[in-house]
SERO-4910 file (N, C-alpha, C, O; in steps of 0.05 Angstrom, whole numbers):
BEGIN
 pado doro    nc1    nc2    nc3   cac1   cac2   cac3    cc1    cc2    cc3    oc1    oc2    oc3
  Unk    A   1373   1414   1100   1393   1392   1102   1389   1373   1078   1366   1366   1071
  Unk    A   1412   1365   1066   1410   1347   1042   1399   1319   1050   1390   1304   1032
  Unk    A   1399   1312   1076   1390   1286   1084   1359   1285   1085   1348   1263   1084
  Unk    A   1346   1307   1087   1317   1308   1090   1303   1295   1066   1285   1278   1070
  Unk    A   1310   1302   1041   1297   1289   1018   1302   1259   1018   1284   1244   1009
  Unk    A   1325   1250   1027   1331   1221   1028   1313   1208   1048   1302   1186   1043
  Unk    A   1309   1220   1071   1292   1209   1092   1263   1208   1082   1249   1188   1086
  Unk    A   1254   1229   1069   1226   1229   1058   1223   1207   1037   1202   1194   1037
  Unk    A   1243   1203   1020   1242   1182   1000   1241   1155   1012   1226   1137   1003
  Unk    A   1256   1150   1034   1255   1125   1048   1228   1119   1061   1218   1097   1059
  Unk    A   1216   1140   1073   1190   1136   1085   1169   1130   1064   1152   1112   1068
  Unk    A   1171   1144   1041   1152   1139   1019   1156   1110   1009   1136   1096   1003
  Unk    A   1181   1101   1007   1187   1074    998   1175   1053   1017   1164   1033   1008
  Unk    A   1176   1058   1043   1165   1040   1063   1135   1038   1059   1124   1016   1060
  Unk    A   1121   1060   1055   1092   1060   1051   1084   1044   1026   1065   1029   1026
  Unk    A   1100   1048   1004   1095   1034    979   1099   1004    983   1082    988    974
  Unk    A   1121    996    995   1127    968   1000   1105    955   1018   1096    933   1012
  Unk    A   1097    970   1038   1076    959   1056   1050    955   1041   1036    935   1045
  Unk    A   1043    973   1022   1019    970   1006   1020    945    989   1000    930    988
  Unk    A   1042    940    975   1044    917    957   1046    891    973   1037    870    963
  Unk    A   1058    892    997   1059    868   1013   1030    859   1021   1023    836   1019
  Unk    A   1015    879   1030    987    873   1038    970    865   1014    952    849   1016
  Unk    A    976    877    990    960    871    967    965    843    956    946    829    948
  Unk    A    990    835    955    998    809    943   1005    789    964   1023    772    961
  Unk    A    991    790    986    997    774   1010    997    744   1003   1016    730   1011
  Unk    A    977    734    990    975    705    986    997    695    968   1008    673    973
  Unk    A   1004    709    947   1026    701    929   1053    700    944   1069    682    939
  Unk    A   1057    720    961   1082    721    977   1084    696    995   1105    684    998
  Unk    A   1062    690   1008   1061    667   1026   1068    641   1011   1083    624   1020
  Unk    A   1056    637    987   1060    613    971   1090    611    963   1101    589    965
  Unk    A   1102    633    956   1130    632    948   1148    625    972   1168    610    969
  Unk    A   1141    636    995   1157    630   1019   1155    601   1026   1175    588   1034
  Unk    A   1131    589   1024   1127    561   1030   1144    544   1012   1156    524   1021
  Unk    A   1146    551    986   1162    535    967   1192    536    972   1207    519    964
  Unk    A   1201    558    985   1229    562    990   1239    550   1016   1263    545   1019
  Unk    A   1221    545   1035   1229    536   1062   1235    506   1062   1217    490   1057
  Unk    A   1260    498   1069   1267    470   1071   1261    458   1098   1279    450   1113
  Unk    A   1236    457   1105   1227    448   1131   1204    428   1129   1193    424   1108
  Unk    A   1198    417   1152   1175    398   1153   1149    414   1148   1148    438   1154
  Unk    A   1130    400   1137   1104    413   1131   1091    426   1155   1081    448   1154
  Unk    A   1092    411   1177   1081    421   1202   1094    447   1211   1081    466   1219
  Unk    A   1120    448   1210   1136    472   1218   1130    495   1199   1126    518   1208
  Unk    A   1129    489   1173   1123    510   1153   1096    523   1158   1094    547   1159
  Unk    A   1075    506   1162   1049    517   1167   1047    534   1192   1034    554   1193
  Unk    A   1062    525   1213   1062    540   1237   1075    567   1234   1065    588   1243
  Unk    A   1098    567   1220   1113    592   1215   1097    611   1197   1097    635   1201
  Unk    A   1084    600   1177   1067    616   1159   1045    629   1174   1039    653   1169
  Unk    A   1032    614   1191   1010    625   1207   1020    648   1225   1007    669   1227
  Unk    A   1043    643   1238   1055    664   1255   1063    688   1239   1059    711   1246
  Unk    A   1076    683   1215   1085    705   1198   1062    722   1189   1064    747   1190
  Unk    A   1041    709   1180   1017    724   1171   1005    741   1193    998    765   1189
  Unk    A   1002    729   1216    990    743   1239   1007    766   1248    998    789   1252
  Unk    A   1033    761   1252   1051    782   1262   1055    805   1242   1055    828   1249
  Unk    A   1059    797   1216   1064    818   1196   1041    837   1193   1045    861   1193
  Unk    A   1017    826   1190    993    843   1188    992    862   1213    987    886   1210
  Unk    A    996    850   1236    993    866   1261   1014    888   1263   1008    911   1269
  Unk    A   1039    881   1256   1061    900   1259   1058    923   1239   1062    947   1246
  Unk    A   1051    917   1214   1049    938   1194   1026    958   1201   1030    982   1201
  Unk    A   1003    947   1208    980    964   1215    986    979   1241    978   1002   1244
  Unk    A    999    965   1260   1005    978   1286   1025   1001   1282   1021   1022   1294
  Unk    A   1046    998   1265   1065   1019   1260   1051   1044   1249   1056   1066   1257
  Unk    A   1034   1039   1229   1020   1062   1216   1001   1075   1235    998   1099   1235
  Unk    A    987   1059   1251    968   1070   1271    983   1086   1292    974   1108   1300
  Unk    A   1006   1076   1302   1022   1090   1322   1032   1116   1310   1033   1137   1324
  Unk    A   1041   1116   1285   1050   1141   1272   1027   1162   1272   1032   1186   1277
  Unk    A   1003   1153   1266    980   1171   1266    975   1182   1294    970   1206   1297
  Unk    A    976   1165   1314    971   1173   1342    992   1194   1350    986   1214   1363
  Unk    A   1018   1188   1343   1039   1207   1351   1035   1234   1337   1040   1255   1349
  Unk    A   1025   1233   1312   1020   1258   1298    998   1274   1312   1000   1299   1315
  Unk    A    977   1260   1321    955   1274   1334    964   1285   1361    958   1308   1368
  Unk    A    978   1268   1377    988   1277   1403   1007   1300   1400   1007   1319   1415
  Unk    A   1024   1299   1379   1043   1321   1374   1029   1346   1366   1035   1368   1376
  Unk    A   1009   1344   1349    994   1368   1340    979   1381   1364    979   1406   1366
  Unk    A    968   1365   1381    955   1376   1405    975   1391   1423    969   1412   1433
  Unk    A    999   1379   1426   1019   1392   1442   1029   1418   1430   1032   1438   1444
  Unk    A   1033   1418   1404   1041   1442   1390   1020   1464   1392   1027   1488   1396
  Unk    A    995   1457   1391    973   1476   1393    972   1488   1422    970   1512   1425
  Unk    A    973   1470   1441    970   1478   1469    993   1497   1477    989   1517   1491
  Unk    A   1018   1490   1469   1041   1506   1478   1048   1528   1459   1068   1542   1463
  Unk    A   1032   1532   1438   1035   1556   1421   1056   1554   1399   1066   1575   1391
  Unk    A   1063   1530   1391   1082   1528   1368   1068   1536   1342   1044   1532   1339
  Unk    A   1082   1548   1324   1070   1557   1299   1062   1533   1281   1076   1512   1281
  Unk    A   1040   1536   1266   1031   1515   1248   1029   1487   1261   1042   1469   1251
  Unk    A   1013   1485   1282   1013   1459   1297   1002   1436   1281   1012   1413   1284
  Unk    A    983   1440   1263    972   1419   1247    993   1408   1227    997   1384   1224
  Unk    A   1007   1426   1214   1028   1418   1195   1050   1403   1209   1060   1383   1200
  Unk    A   1058   1414   1232   1079   1401   1248   1071   1373   1257   1087   1355   1258
  Unk    A   1045   1370   1263   1035   1344   1272   1036   1324   1249   1042   1301   1253
  Unk    A   1029   1333   1225   1030   1315   1201   1059   1306   1196   1064   1283   1191
  Unk    A   1077   1326   1196   1105   1319   1191   1116   1301   1213   1132   1283   1207
  Unk    A   1108   1306   1237   1117   1290   1260   1108   1261   1257   1122   1242   1264
  Unk    A   1083   1257   1246   1073   1230   1242   1091   1214   1223   1097   1191   1227
  Unk    A   1100   1227   1201   1118   1214   1182   1145   1210   1194   1158   1190   1190
  Unk    A   1155   1230   1210   1181   1228   1222   1183   1206   1242   1205   1197   1249
  Unk    A   1160   1197   1253   1160   1175   1273   1171   1149   1260   1178   1130   1275
  Unk    A   1171   1147   1234   1181   1123   1220   1212   1124   1217   1224   1105   1207
  Unk    A   1224   1146   1226   1254   1148   1224   1266   1136   1249   1260   1145   1271
  Unk    A   1284   1116   1246   1296   1104   1270   1313   1124   1285   1323   1144   1274
  Unk    A   1317   1119   1311   1335   1133   1329   1325   1162   1334   1315   1167   1356
  Unk    A   1327   1180   1315   1319   1207   1320   1289   1211   1320   1278   1225   1337
  Unk    A   1276   1199   1301   1246   1199   1299   1233   1226   1302   1241   1245   1289
  Unk    A   1214   1227   1320   1198   1251   1324   1214   1275   1335   1205   1298   1333
  Unk    A   1237   1269   1347   1253   1291   1359   1261   1311   1338   1267   1334   1345
  Unk    A   1263   1302   1313   1271   1320   1292   1250   1343   1288   1256   1363   1275
  Unk    A   1226   1339   1299   1205   1359   1296   1201   1374   1323   1202   1399   1323
  Unk    A   1197   1359   1345   1190   1373   1370   1213   1387   1383   1209   1407   1398
  Unk    A   1238   1378   1378   1261   1392   1390   1264   1420   1378   1266   1440   1393
  Unk    A   1265   1423   1351   1267   1450   1340   1243   1468   1348   1246   1492   1352
  Unk    A   1219   1456   1349   1195   1472   1356   1197   1483   1385   1191   1506   1390
  Unk    A   1206   1466   1403   1209   1475   1431   1232   1495   1434   1229   1514   1449
  Unk    A   1254   1490   1419   1276   1509   1420   1268   1537   1409   1277   1557   1418
  Unk    A   1251   1536   1388   1241   1561   1376   1226   1577   1398   1230   1602   1400
  Unk    A   1209   1564   1413   1194   1578   1434   1212   1588   1456   1209   1610   1466
  Unk    A   1231   1570   1464   1249   1578   1485   1266   1602   1478   1269   1621   1494
  Unk    A   1277   1602   1454   1293   1625   1445   1277   1650   1441   1285   1672   1447
  Unk    A   1252   1646   1430   1234   1669   1426   1227   1682   1453   1228   1707   1455
  Unk    A   1221   1666   1473   1215   1676   1499   1239   1689   1513   1237   1709   1526
  Unk    A   1263   1677   1509   1287   1687   1522   1295   1715   1510   1300   1734   1526
  Unk    A   1295   1717   1484   1304   1742   1472   1283   1765   1474   1290   1788   1473
  Unk    A   1258   1757   1476   1237   1777   1480   1230   1782   1509   1213   1798   1515
  Unk    A   1244   1768   1527   1239   1770   1556   1211   1763   1563   1200   1772   1583
  Unk    A   1199   1746   1547   1172   1736   1553   1175   1708   1566   1177   1688   1552
  Unk    A   1174   1708   1592   1179   1683   1606   1155   1663   1604   1158   1639   1610
  Unk    A   1132   1673   1596   1109   1656   1592   1115   1637   1567   1111   1613   1568
  Unk    A   1125   1650   1546   1132   1635   1522   1156   1617   1528   1157   1594   1518
  Unk    A   1175   1627   1543   1198   1611   1551   1189   1586   1566   1199   1564   1561
  Unk    A   1171   1590   1584   1160   1567   1600   1146   1547   1582   1148   1523   1586
  Unk    A   1131   1557   1562   1117   1540   1544   1137   1523   1527   1132   1499   1522
  Unk    A   1159   1536   1519   1179   1521   1504   1192   1499   1520   1196   1477   1510
  Unk    A   1198   1504   1546   1209   1484   1563   1189   1462   1568   1197   1438   1568
  Unk    A   1164   1469   1572   1143   1448   1576   1139   1431   1552   1135   1407   1554
  Unk    A   1140   1444   1528   1137   1429   1503   1161   1409   1500   1157   1387   1490
  Unk    A   1185   1418   1508   1208   1400   1506   1204   1375   1524   1209   1353   1516
  Unk    A   1194   1380   1548   1188   1358   1567   1166   1340   1556   1166   1316   1559
  Unk    A   1146   1353   1544   1123   1338   1533   1133   1320   1510   1124   1297   1508
  Unk    A   1151   1330   1494   1162   1314   1472   1179   1292   1482   1178   1270   1472
  Unk    A   1195   1298   1502   1214   1278   1513   1199   1255   1528   1206   1232   1525
  Unk    A   1179   1262   1544   1167   1243   1561   1142   1229   1549   1135   1207   1556
  Unk    A   1129   1243   1531   1104   1232   1520   1106   1225   1490   1103   1202   1483
  Unk    A   1113   1244   1473   1114   1239   1445   1135   1217   1438   1130   1199   1422
  Unk    A   1158   1219   1451   1180   1200   1444   1177   1173   1456   1191   1154   1448
  Unk    A   1160   1170   1476   1157   1144   1489   1132   1129   1482   1130   1105   1486
  Unk    A   1112   1144   1472   1086   1131   1467   1087   1110   1445   1071   1092   1444
  Unk    A   1107   1113   1426   1107   1095   1403   1114   1066   1411   1100   1048   1404
  Unk    A   1136   1063   1426   1144   1036   1434   1124   1023   1452   1118    999   1450
  Unk    A   1113   1039   1471   1093   1028   1490   1068   1020   1475   1058    997   1480
  Unk    A   1058   1037   1458   1033   1032   1444   1036   1009   1424   1019    991   1422
  Unk    A   1059   1009   1410   1064    988   1390   1066    961   1404   1054    941   1395
  Unk    A   1080    960   1427   1083    935   1441   1057    924   1451   1051    900   1450
  Unk    A   1039    942   1461   1013    934   1471    995    923   1449    981    903   1453
  Unk    A    996    937   1425    979    928   1403    988    901   1393    971    883   1389
  Unk    A   1014    897   1389   1024    872   1378   1019    850   1398   1013    827   1391
  Unk    A   1023    856   1424   1018    836   1445    989    827   1445    982    804   1448
  Unk    A    971    847   1442    942    841   1444    932    826   1419    916    808   1421
  Unk    A    942    833   1395    932    822   1371    947    796   1362    935    777   1354
  Unk    A    974    797   1365    990    774   1356   1000    757   1379   1014    737   1374
  Unk    A    994    764   1403   1002    749   1427   1033    746   1429   1043    725   1436
  Unk    A   1047    768   1422   1076    768   1424   1084    785   1448   1073    806   1453
  Unk    A   1103    775   1463   1112    789   1487   1121    817   1481   1135    822   1461
  Unk    A   1113    836   1498   1118    865   1493   1148    871   1492   1157    887   1477
  Unk    A   1164    858   1509   1193    862   1510   1205    853   1483   1223    866   1473
  Unk    A   1196    831   1472   1206    821   1447   1201    841   1424   1217    846   1407
  Unk    A   1177    854   1425   1170    874   1405   1189    898   1406   1199    907   1386
  Unk    A   1193    908   1431   1211    931   1435   1239    925   1426   1252    941   1413
  Unk    A   1249    901   1434   1276    892   1426   1277    890   1395   1297    897   1383
  Unk    A   1256    879   1383   1255    876   1354   1256    903   1340   1270    906   1320
  Unk    A   1242    923   1351   1242    950   1338   1270    962   1340   1281    972   1321
  Unk    A   1282    961   1364   1308    974   1369   1329    959   1352   1346    972   1338
  Unk    A   1329    932   1354   1349    917   1339   1346    919   1309   1365    922   1294
  Unk    A   1321    918   1299   1315    921   1271   1323    948   1260   1335    950   1238
  Unk    A   1318    969   1275   1325    996   1266   1355   1000   1265   1365   1013   1247
  Unk    A   1370    989   1284   1399    991   1285   1412    976   1262   1433    983   1252
  Unk    A   1400    953   1254   1412    936   1233   1403    943   1205   1419    943   1187
  Unk    A   1377    951   1202   1366    955   1175   1357    983   1170   1347    989   1148
  Unk    A   1360   1001   1190   1351   1029   1186   1320   1031   1188   1308   1018   1205
  Unk    A   1309   1048   1171   1280   1054   1173   1263   1028   1169   1244   1024   1183
  Unk    A   1271   1012   1149   1255    988   1143   1257    969   1167   1239    952   1170
  Unk    A   1278    971   1183   1281    953   1205   1260    955   1227   1256    936   1242
  Unk    A   1247    979   1229   1226    981   1249   1202    964   1242   1185    958   1260
  Unk    A   1199    956   1217   1179    936   1209   1190    908   1210   1177    889   1220
  Unk    A   1215    904   1201   1227    878   1199   1233    865   1226   1227    842   1231
  Unk    A   1244    882   1244   1252    872   1270   1230    858   1286   1234    836   1295
  Unk    A   1207    872   1290   1186    860   1306   1173    835   1292   1159    820   1305
  Unk    A   1179    832   1267   1168    808   1252   1188    785   1254   1180    762   1260
  Unk    A   1213    790   1248   1233    768   1247   1239    756   1274   1243    732   1277
  Unk    A   1241    773   1295   1249    763   1321   1229    743   1332   1237    721   1341
  Unk    A   1203    749   1333   1183    729   1342   1183    704   1324   1180    682   1335
  Unk    A   1188    707   1298   1189    684   1280   1213    666   1287   1211    642   1286
  Unk    A   1235    679   1293   1259    664   1300   1254    647   1326   1262    624   1328
  Unk    A   1241    660   1345   1235    646   1370   1215    623   1365   1218    602   1377
  Unk    A   1196    628   1347   1177    606   1341   1191    583   1327   1185    560   1334
  Unk    A   1209    589   1309   1224    568   1296   1241    552   1316   1243    528   1314
  Unk    A   1254    566   1334   1270    553   1355   1253    534   1372   1262    513   1381
  Unk    A   1228    544   1377   1210    527   1393   1203    501   1378   1203    480   1390
  Unk    A   1197    504   1353   1190    480   1337   1214    462   1333   1211    437   1333
  Unk    A   1238    474   1331   1262    458   1329   1267    442   1355   1276    419   1354
  Unk    A   1262    455   1377   1266    443   1403   1246    420   1407   1253    398   1417
  Unk    A   1220    425   1398   1200    404   1401   1206    379   1385   1198    357   1392
  Unk    A   1221    383   1363   1228    361   1346   1247    341   1360   1247    317   1354
  Unk    A   1264    352   1377   1284    335   1390   1279    329   1419   1295    316   1432
  Unk    A   1256    339   1429   1250    334   1458   1229    312   1460   1220    305   1481
***
C-alpha cells in the first residue's frame, strides 16, 4: 500500500521530534515562558505542569509501544503466526498510528491463520487464528490506553479519564502526533482554567 511509507515516515518523525524535545528541554521552556502573557505565578505553575506531563507522556507512549510489541510477539508465537518476533517489532511501531494502530498487524496475521486452517481443513490452525483475533481485539488493542492512563496518573497525577480523552481527541485532531499532544494539552488547559478561576474567586 502506498500509505505504508507515509506512515513509517510519520512514526520516524515523531521519534526524532521527541528526541530533540527531550534534548533541548530547558531552552524550549525558556522560550515558552517569554511568550506567555500571564502572571508569573500562573506561568511557573503551568511550566511545572508542562514539564511533568510532557516527560511522562513521551516516555509512557514509548514504553507502552514496547509493551504492546512484546505482548504481540508472545501472542504471535503462541498461536503460530509466522515470524512472531518481526511482527512484534512492527506492531510496536504501528501502535503509534491513531485509530487503526496495532490492528494493521494482528488482523492480517489472524486472518492468515484462519484462512490457512479453513482451506487446509486444519481446524486446530483455524482455532488458533480465531483465538489470535480475540487476543488482539481484547488484549493488544486495549492495553495501550489502560497502561498509558495508569502511568500518567501515577507519575503526573493526571486523571486517567482525562488522559484517554486526550489521546482520542488529540489523535482525531492532529493525527499521529496528536497521541502525544492530546494528553499534554488537555491537562494543561484544565490547569490554566483552575488558575484563572482562582484569580477571580
